[in-house]
N, C-alpha and C positions, 0 to 999 in steps of 0.2 A: 519924211520927217515925222516923228511921233508927236502927237498933241500933248501939251502939258497936262498933268493930272489936276483937273478942276473938280474939287470935292465940295465946292461952296453950297451946292443945293442938294447934296445927297440926303441929308437928314429930312429935308422937305419932301423929297421923292419917296423916301422910306415911310414917312408918316402917311402920305397919300396911299401907299400900298397897304399899310395897316388898316386905314379906314375902309378901303375897298374890300379887304379880306373880312373885316368885321361885318360889313354890310352883307356880303355873300353868306357868311356864317348865320347871321340872323335870319336872312331870307330862307335859307335851307332849313333851319330849325322850325320856322313858322310853317313851311311847307310840310315838314314831317308831322308837326302837330295837327295840321288840318287834314292831311291825306294819308296818314299812316295805315288806315284800314284798307285803303285802295292799293297800297304798294305791296309787291311781293317781298318776302323776307330778304331776298338777295338785294333788291333795290333799297330797302330800308337800311340794311347793313352797310351797303356801299355808301349811302348818304351819311350815315353816322361815322363811318371811317373817314370820309372826306372832311367832315367837320372836325374830327380829332386832328387831322393833318393841318387844317386851317388854324386850329388853336396853337399847334406847335409852330407854324409859320409866323403867327402873330408874336409869339414869345421871341422867336429868332430875330424877327424884324425889329422889335423893340430893343433887343440887345445891340443890333447894328446901329440903331439910332443913337444909343448911348455912346457907342464907340465913336461915331461921327461927331457928336457933340464934344467929346473929350479931345478929339483931334483938332477941332476948331478952336479950342481954348489955348 
């Protein structure tokens, strides 16, 4: 038998994911600032692309949080 859909803590879990992603983004940017001269162009480019992906993920997660909050109302 399938479990009922319990969305009561989805927004909280999504907000935690946003915070974790922001922390990872900030750490990566700090790393790039401190060690960019030591990185190969490929490594630097890969980290910058990953950060762009993180920014997109943050936007997407925030949109999901809004959806969850609207669902809860």
